[in-house]
N, C-alpha and C positions, 0 to 999 in steps of 0.2 A: 780728705782720706781714700787710697786707694783701693777697691775693690780688691781681695780676694781671686784669684782663677783662681775656679778647678777646672783638670784636664778631666774626662771621663769617655765612657767608648759612648757614641751616638749611637751605634749601626745596633740597637732593642729601642725600638717603640717604644716597650715598657719605662726604660731609661730617659728617653728623649721627653718623652712627653712628663714626669717627674722631676726632671730636671726641669724643661721649662714651667711648672706650675711652684715650684720651691723659688726659682729666680723669680718669680713675681712677689712675693711675698717676702722674700728671704730681703733684708739691708747686708748689704758686704759681701756677698758674693755671688763670681761669675760665671756660668758655665758654659767651659771654654768646648768642643769637641776634639777626641782625638784628633781627628780624620780628617780635622783639617788642613789644608795647605799650609798656613802659616804657624800651625802644631805642631806637623811633623818639619820646621822649621827653627822651630825654636830648641825640639829635641836634640836635633843635631848639632846644634852651636853648643845644646847644655852638659850632655849627653856624649855627643859624636855618632848617636844611635837614632834611630825611630822606635824607640823602644814600645813595646807594650808596659806599659804604666800609668796607676792613679796616683797623679800628680795636686798638688797644693803649690801655688807661687804668689810668696809675699812680696810683694813691690817695695812697703814701706819697709820690710826690713830686708829686702835684699836677698830673701833665704828662699828655698826651694826644697818642700817637703814630697819623699814620695814613699807610697807604699802605706805599712803602718804607720806611719808615721806623718802622712796625711790622714789619716782615719785621727791619730789621736789632739795632732792641730786645732782640725776642725769642732769636735768637742769640747778640748779644755775651750779654745777662741769662742765658742757658744754658752758657755755659764758651766760643763758637765762638773762634778769634782774630776778630780786626777783620778781617783781609784777606779773610775771607772771607764774614764778616758786609756788607761793601762791596759785596765782588763780587754776592752774592745779593741782594743789595738793587739795584743796577745790570740785573740779569738783570729782578729783578719792572718796573725802571720800562720797559725793552724791551717784554719780554710781558703786564703786567696787563689795558692792554686787552683787546686777542687772546685773552685766558682768562676774561676778565672775560663778554663777549662771548659766545665758545665753549660755554661750562662755566655758566653764574650768566644766560647771556639779556641783562646787558645790560652797559654800559663802568661802570666804577668812574667815580667823583664825582675830578678834578683836584685833588684835596686832599692833599699829600704834604709830610712833616712833624709838626715837634712842639712842639705846643701849651699853654700853662696852662688848665688847668680853668679855665672860666668858673666866676664864682659862684652861674648862673643852674641850671648841670648839677650842682652837686653834693650838692643833696639827689636826684637822680637817680640817682645811684652809691650813694647810702646803702641806693637802693627795688634796684638792682640786685644788690650784697652780700646782703642781705636774703632776693631771693626767685629767685635763679637762681643751679642750678647741676648739671652734669651735661650740658651744652647744651641747659638748658631755665629756664624761666622760667613760675612760677604767673603765672597772669593774673587 
């Protein structure tokens, strides 16, 4: 079983530390920094641009979840009831832009949904799987 790949903004030391701690105790999720070169290459291949987005890649299902769908999928995959996952996804939709501007200094890309992994993006996922762990990637 392949790990889920969660792309997050690691510029904030609190998020970096949190990702490392969760990665140590959580089976099945690998945290991947949004700023890593390989992440930029994945975004370019998948979406045509290096979008600022909260993204979850599931190599086994060949799906990429973005925005609120990332939140929902993470919660459901970890056993949260559908109603809870849907509610928190809705909250993300309402506060995501403001949270992004305040905490990250930029608004997340207007992308939300579940998408098939683009054939051009597949090789980048294999490299991410090989080079990224505990919230950092080998360059």
